Backbone as JSON Lines, residues from 0, in Angstrom:
{"i":0,"aa":"X","n":[27.89,-23.71,1.42],"ca":[26.61,-23.09,1.73],"c":[26.66,-22.42,3.1]}
{"i":1,"aa":"X","n":[27.5,-22.91,4.01],"ca":[27.58,-22.3,5.33],"c":[28.07,-20.86,5.26]}
{"i":2,"aa":"X","n":[28.97,-20.57,4.33],"ca":[29.5,-19.21,4.21],"c":[28.37,-18.24,3.85]}
{"i":3,"aa":"X","n":[27.5,-18.65,2.94],"ca":[26.37,-17.81,2.56],"c":[25.44,-17.62,3.75]}
{"i":4,"aa":"X","n":[25.17,-18.7,4.47],"ca":[24.32,-18.63,5.66],"c":[24.93,-17.69,6.69]}
{"i":5,"aa":"X","n":[26.22,-17.8,6.9],"ca":[26.93,-16.96,7.86],"c":[26.83,-15.48,7.49]}
{"i":6,"aa":"X","n":[27.14,-15.16,6.24],"ca":[27.1,-13.77,5.79],"c":[25.69,-13.21,5.89]}
{"i":7,"aa":"X","n":[24.72,-13.97,5.44],"ca":[23.33,-13.51,5.49],"c":[22.87,-13.34,6.94]}
{"i":8,"aa":"X","n":[23.26,-14.26,7.81],"ca":[22.89,-14.15,9.23],"c":[23.47,-12.88,9.84]}
{"i":9,"aa":"X","n":[24.7,-12.57,9.53],"ca":[25.33,-11.37,10.08],"c":[24.64,-10.11,9.56]}
{"i":10,"aa":"X","n":[24.37,-10.06,8.26],"ca":[23.71,-8.89,7.69],"c":[22.31,-8.7,8.26]}
{"i":11,"aa":"X","n":[21.56,-9.8,8.35],"ca":[20.21,-9.72,8.92],"c":[20.26,-9.34,10.39]}
{"i":12,"aa":"X","n":[21.21,-9.88,11.13],"ca":[21.33,-9.54,12.55],"c":[21.64,-8.05,12.73]}
{"i":13,"aa":"X","n":[22.49,-7.51,11.87],"ca":[22.78,-6.08,11.94],"c":[21.53,-5.24,11.64]}
{"i":14,"aa":"X","n":[20.79,-5.62,10.6],"ca":[19.6,-4.87,10.22],"c":[18.52,-4.94,11.3]}
{"i":15,"aa":"X","n":[18.22,-6.16,11.76],"ca":[17.17,-6.3,12.76],"c":[17.62,-5.78,14.12]}
{"i":16,"aa":"X","n":[18.89,-5.91,14.44],"ca":[19.4,-5.36,15.69],"c":[19.27,-3.85,15.72]}
{"i":17,"aa":"X","n":[19.64,-3.21,14.63],"ca":[19.53,-1.74,14.56],"c":[18.07,-1.29,14.61]}
{"i":18,"aa":"X","n":[17.23,-1.98,13.87],"ca":[15.81,-1.63,13.86],"c":[15.17,-1.82,15.23]}
{"i":19,"aa":"X","n":[15.48,-2.95,15.85],"ca":[14.92,-3.23,17.17],"c":[15.4,-2.23,18.22]}
{"i":20,"aa":"X","n":[16.67,-1.88,18.16],"ca":[17.22,-0.91,19.11],"c":[16.57,0.46,18.94]}
{"i":21,"aa":"X","n":[16.34,0.87,17.7],"ca":[15.68,2.15,17.44],"c":[14.27,2.15,18.01]}
{"i":22,"aa":"X","n":[13.55,1.05,17.81],"ca":[12.19,0.97,18.32],"c":[12.18,1.02,19.84]}
{"i":23,"aa":"X","n":[13.03,0.23,20.48],"ca":[13.06,0.19,21.94],"c":[13.48,1.54,22.53]}
{"i":24,"aa":"X","n":[14.36,2.24,21.84],"ca":[14.82,3.54,22.32],"c":[13.8,4.64,22.05]}
{"i":25,"aa":"X","n":[12.8,4.35,21.23],"ca":[11.79,5.36,20.9],"c":[12.34,6.46,20.01]}
{"i":26,"aa":"X","n":[13.26,6.1,19.11],"ca":[13.85,7.07,18.2],"c":[12.77,7.76,17.37]}
{"i":27,"aa":"X","n":[13.06,8.96,16.91],"ca":[12.09,9.75,16.16],"c":[11.58,9.0,14.94]}
{"i":28,"aa":"X","n":[12.46,8.34,14.22],"ca":[12.06,7.58,13.04],"c":[11.04,6.5,13.42]}
{"i":29,"aa":"X","n":[11.27,5.84,14.55],"ca":[10.34,4.81,15.01],"c":[9.01,5.44,15.41]}
{"i":30,"aa":"X","n":[9.05,6.58,16.09],"ca":[7.82,7.26,16.48],"c":[7.02,7.69,15.26]}
{"i":31,"aa":"X","n":[7.71,8.21,14.26],"ca":[7.04,8.62,13.03],"c":[6.4,7.43,12.33]}
{"i":32,"aa":"X","n":[7.11,6.31,12.29],"ca":[6.58,5.1,11.66],"c":[5.35,4.6,12.4]}
{"i":33,"aa":"X","n":[5.41,4.61,13.73],"ca":[4.28,4.16,14.53],"c":[3.04,5.0,14.22]}
{"i":34,"aa":"X","n":[3.22,6.3,14.17],"ca":[2.1,7.19,13.86],"c":[1.55,6.93,12.47]}
{"i":35,"aa":"X","n":[2.42,6.77,11.52],"ca":[2.0,6.51,10.14],"c":[1.21,5.21,10.03]}
{"i":36,"aa":"X","n":[1.65,4.2,10.75],"ca":[1.0,2.88,10.68],"c":[-0.2,2.77,11.61]}
{"i":37,"aa":"X","n":[-0.43,3.78,12.43],"ca":[-1.57,3.76,13.34],"c":[-1.39,2.83,14.53]}
{"i":38,"aa":"X","n":[-0.15,2.64,14.95],"ca":[0.15,1.78,16.09],"c":[0.58,2.67,17.25]}
{"i":39,"aa":"X","n":[-0.02,2.5,18.42],"ca":[0.44,3.3,19.57],"c":[1.93,3.08,19.81]}
{"i":40,"aa":"X","n":[2.64,4.15,20.14],"ca":[4.1,4.08,20.26],"c":[4.54,3.04,21.28]}
{"i":41,"aa":"X","n":[3.8,2.87,22.35],"ca":[4.16,1.86,23.35],"c":[4.16,0.47,22.76]}
{"i":42,"aa":"X","n":[3.15,0.16,21.96],"ca":[3.1,-1.15,21.31],"c":[4.15,-1.27,20.22]}
{"i":43,"aa":"X","n":[4.38,-0.18,19.51],"ca":[5.38,-0.21,18.43],"c":[6.76,-0.47,19.01]}
{"i":44,"aa":"X","n":[7.03,0.11,20.17],"ca":[8.34,-0.11,20.8],"c":[8.53,-1.59,21.14]}
{"i":45,"aa":"X","n":[7.44,-2.27,21.49],"ca":[7.53,-3.69,21.83],"c":[7.94,-4.55,20.63]}
{"i":46,"aa":"X","n":[7.7,-4.06,19.43],"ca":[8.11,-4.8,18.23],"c":[9.64,-4.93,18.19]}
{"i":47,"aa":"X","n":[10.32,-4.01,18.85],"ca":[11.78,-4.07,18.9],"c":[12.28,-5.3,19.64]}
{"i":48,"aa":"X","n":[11.49,-5.83,20.56],"ca":[11.93,-7.0,21.32],"c":[12.12,-8.22,20.42]}
{"i":49,"aa":"X","n":[11.09,-8.64,19.63],"ca":[11.34,-9.79,18.76],"c":[12.38,-9.52,17.68]}
{"i":50,"aa":"X","n":[12.51,-8.26,17.26],"ca":[13.57,-7.96,16.29],"c":[14.95,-8.21,16.9]}
{"i":51,"aa":"X","n":[15.15,-7.72,18.11],"ca":[16.44,-7.94,18.77],"c":[16.66,-9.42,19.08]}
{"i":52,"aa":"X","n":[15.63,-10.09,19.56],"ca":[15.77,-11.52,19.86],"c":[16.03,-12.32,18.58]}
{"i":53,"aa":"X","n":[15.38,-11.93,17.49],"ca":[15.62,-12.6,16.21],"c":[17.06,-12.4,15.75]}
{"i":54,"aa":"X","n":[17.58,-11.19,15.93],"ca":[18.98,-10.91,15.55],"c":[19.93,-11.78,16.36]}
{"i":55,"aa":"X","n":[19.7,-11.84,17.65],"ca":[20.54,-12.67,18.52],"c":[20.38,-14.14,18.15]}
{"i":56,"aa":"X","n":[19.15,-14.55,17.91],"ca":[18.89,-15.95,17.55],"c":[19.57,-16.37,16.27]}
{"i":57,"aa":"X","n":[19.64,-15.47,15.29],"ca":[20.33,-15.8,14.05],"c":[21.82,-16.08,14.3]}
{"i":58,"aa":"X","n":[22.42,-15.26,15.15],"ca":[23.84,-15.42,15.42],"c":[24.13,-16.64,16.29]}
{"i":59,"aa":"X","n":[23.38,-16.79,17.36],"ca":[23.57,-17.96,18.22],"c":[23.18,-19.22,17.45]}
{"i":60,"aa":"X","n":[22.22,-19.08,16.57],"ca":[21.75,-20.2,15.76],"c":[22.79,-20.75,14.8]}
{"i":61,"aa":"X","n":[23.87,-20.03,14.6],"ca":[24.95,-20.57,13.79],"c":[25.6,-21.76,14.49]}
{"i":62,"aa":"X","n":[25.52,-21.76,15.81],"ca":[26.07,-22.88,16.6],"c":[24.97,-23.83,17.06]}
{"i":63,"aa":"X","n":[23.76,-23.32,17.24],"ca":[22.63,-24.12,17.73],"c":[21.56,-24.1,16.64]}
{"i":64,"aa":"X","n":[21.62,-25.09,15.75],"ca":[20.81,-25.11,14.54],"c":[19.32,-24.82,14.76]}
{"i":65,"aa":"X","n":[18.63,-25.46,15.71],"ca":[17.19,-25.21,15.86],"c":[16.87,-23.75,16.22]}
{"i":66,"aa":"X","n":[17.75,-23.11,16.97],"ca":[17.52,-21.72,17.33],"c":[17.61,-20.82,16.1]}
{"i":67,"aa":"X","n":[18.55,-21.09,15.23],"ca":[18.67,-20.31,13.99],"c":[17.46,-20.47,13.1]}
{"i":68,"aa":"X","n":[16.96,-21.68,13.01],"ca":[15.75,-21.93,12.2],"c":[14.57,-21.18,12.79]}
{"i":69,"aa":"X","n":[14.4,-21.28,14.1],"ca":[13.28,-20.6,14.77],"c":[13.38,-19.08,14.61]}
{"i":70,"aa":"X","n":[14.58,-18.54,14.75],"ca":[14.77,-17.1,14.62],"c":[14.45,-16.64,13.21]}
{"i":71,"aa":"X","n":[14.94,-17.35,12.22],"ca":[14.66,-16.97,10.84],"c":[13.16,-17.05,10.54]}
{"i":72,"aa":"X","n":[12.51,-18.11,11.0],"ca":[11.07,-18.26,10.78],"c":[10.3,-17.13,11.46]}
{"i":73,"aa":"X","n":[10.69,-16.8,12.69],"ca":[10.02,-15.72,13.41],"c":[10.17,-14.38,12.7]}
{"i":74,"aa":"X","n":[11.34,-14.13,12.15],"ca":[11.56,-12.87,11.44],"c":[10.76,-12.81,10.13]}
{"i":75,"aa":"X","n":[10.59,-13.95,9.49],"ca":[9.74,-13.99,8.28],"c":[8.31,-13.59,8.65]}
{"i":76,"aa":"X","n":[7.8,-14.18,9.71],"ca":[6.42,-13.87,10.15],"c":[6.32,-12.41,10.57]}
{"i":77,"aa":"X","n":[7.31,-11.91,11.29],"ca":[7.31,-10.52,11.73],"c":[7.27,-9.56,10.53]}
{"i":78,"aa":"X","n":[8.06,-9.85,9.51],"ca":[8.09,-8.98,8.34],"c":[6.82,-9.11,7.49]}
{"i":79,"aa":"X","n":[6.21,-10.28,7.49],"ca":[4.92,-10.43,6.8],"c":[3.89,-9.52,7.47]}
{"i":80,"aa":"X","n":[3.9,-9.49,8.79],"ca":[3.0,-8.59,9.51],"c":[3.3,-7.13,9.2]}
{"i":81,"aa":"X","n":[4.57,-6.79,9.1],"ca":[4.95,-5.41,8.78],"c":[4.43,-5.0,7.42]}
{"i":82,"aa":"X","n":[4.56,-5.9,6.44],"ca":[4.05,-5.6,5.1],"c":[2.54,-5.37,5.14]}
{"i":83,"aa":"X","n":[1.83,-6.21,5.88],"ca":[0.37,-6.05,6.0],"c":[0.03,-4.68,6.58]}
{"i":84,"aa":"X","n":[0.71,-4.28,7.63],"ca":[0.43,-2.98,8.24],"c":[0.75,-1.83,7.28]}
{"i":85,"aa":"X","n":[1.82,-1.96,6.52],"ca":[2.15,-0.92,5.54],"c":[1.09,-0.85,4.44]}
{"i":86,"aa":"X","n":[0.62,-1.99,3.99],"ca":[-0.43,-1.99,2.96],"c":[-1.72,-1.38,3.5]}
{"i":87,"aa":"X","n":[-2.06,-1.7,4.75],"ca":[-3.26,-1.11,5.36],"c":[-3.14,0.4,5.47]}
{"i":88,"aa":"X","n":[-1.92,0.9,5.64],"ca":[-1.69,2.34,5.74],"c":[-1.67,3.0,4.36]}
{"i":89,"aa":"X","n":[-1.82,2.2,3.3],"ca":[-1.85,2.74,1.95],"c":[-0.49,2.96,1.33]}
{"i":90,"aa":"X","n":[0.53,2.36,1.91],"ca":[1.89,2.54,1.38],"c":[2.05,1.83,0.04]}
{"i":91,"aa":"X","n":[2.85,2.43,-0.8],"ca":[3.28,1.81,-2.05],"c":[4.56,1.04,-1.77]}
{"i":92,"aa":"X","n":[5.16,0.47,-2.8],"ca":[6.34,-0.38,-2.64],"c":[7.48,0.34,-1.91]}
{"i":93,"aa":"X","n":[7.61,1.63,-2.1],"ca":[8.68,2.37,-1.4],"c":[8.48,2.34,0.11]}
{"i":94,"aa":"X","n":[7.24,2.23,0.54],"ca":[6.94,2.2,1.96],"c":[7.13,0.84,2.59]}
{"i":95,"aa":"X","n":[6.69,-0.2,1.87],"ca":[6.8,-1.54,2.45],"c":[7.95,-2.36,1.86]}
{"i":96,"aa":"X","n":[8.66,-1.81,0.91],"ca":[9.77,-2.51,0.26],"c":[10.85,-3.0,1.22]}
{"i":97,"aa":"X","n":[11.3,-2.16,2.17],"ca":[12.33,-2.65,3.1],"c":[11.85,-3.84,3.93]}
{"i":98,"aa":"X","n":[10.62,-3.8,4.41],"ca":[10.09,-4.93,5.19],"c":[9.98,-6.17,4.31]}
{"i":99,"aa":"X","n":[9.55,-5.98,3.08],"ca":[9.43,-7.1,2.14],"c":[10.8,-7.71,1.85]}
{"i":100,"aa":"X","n":[11.77,-6.84,1.6],"ca":[13.13,-7.33,1.29],"c":[13.73,-8.08,2.47]}
{"i":101,"aa":"X","n":[13.59,-7.53,3.68],"ca":[14.12,-8.21,4.86],"c":[13.39,-9.53,5.1]}
{"i":102,"aa":"X","n":[12.1,-9.55,4.85],"ca":[11.34,-10.79,5.01],"c":[11.79,-11.85,4.01]}
{"i":103,"aa":"X","n":[12.03,-11.43,2.77],"ca":[12.49,-12.39,1.76],"c":[13.9,-12.9,2.09]}
{"i":104,"aa":"X","n":[14.76,-12.01,2.55],"ca":[16.11,-12.44,2.94],"c":[16.06,-13.38,4.15]}
{"i":105,"aa":"X","n":[15.16,-13.11,5.08],"ca":[15.0,-14.02,6.22],"c":[14.47,-15.37,5.75]}
{"i":106,"aa":"X","n":[13.61,-15.36,4.73],"ca":[13.1,-16.62,4.16],"c":[14.23,-17.41,3.5]}
{"i":107,"aa":"X","n":[15.11,-16.71,2.79],"ca":[16.26,-17.37,2.18],"c":[17.13,-17.98,3.27]}
{"i":108,"aa":"X","n":[17.35,-17.21,4.33],"ca":[18.15,-17.72,5.47],"c":[17.5,-18.97,6.05]}
{"i":109,"aa":"X","n":[16.18,-18.94,6.2],"ca":[15.45,-20.1,6.73],"c":[15.65,-21.32,5.84]}
{"i":110,"aa":"X","n":[15.49,-21.15,4.55],"ca":[15.66,-22.27,3.61],"c":[17.08,-22.81,3.67]}
{"i":111,"aa":"X","n":[18.07,-21.92,3.68],"ca":[19.46,-22.35,3.75],"c":[19.73,-23.16,5.02]}
{"i":112,"aa":"X","n":[19.17,-22.7,6.12],"ca":[19.4,-23.41,7.38],"c":[18.73,-24.78,7.37]}
{"i":113,"aa":"X","n":[17.52,-24.85,6.83],"ca":[16.82,-26.14,6.78],"c":[17.57,-27.11,5.86]}
{"i":114,"aa":"X","n":[18.05,-26.61,4.75],"ca":[18.78,-27.47,3.81],"c":[20.14,-27.93,4.37]}
{"i":115,"aa":"X","n":[20.68,-27.17,5.31],"ca":[21.99,-27.53,5.85],"c":[21.91,-28.48,7.03]}
{"i":116,"aa":"X","n":[20.72,-28.88,7.39],"ca":[20.55,-29.78,8.55],"c":[21.15,-31.14,8.31]}
């Protein structure tokens, strides 16, 4: 089960790390998303911080179990919020699907980590 946890942690860390870095850098895609969701770009950029910390927490959490659990749980909550904002913006599944998928994968990671305690 550790191999699955490891692979999923690495994939999630790559996804959230890239997303967080784009938000913090104020990339055009992030700016467009902020406008679409009705979030001021300054606040939207701050969402990159927990994404990056979650990515780091997943990786460090492979050695420090409680940190990995906390990181996975935080990312689940973050993606639940993202789905809510997409739904409020009137997005269909194509709009909120990536956030939903990442949230579900983070939930799987959380369950795997809790079961491996």
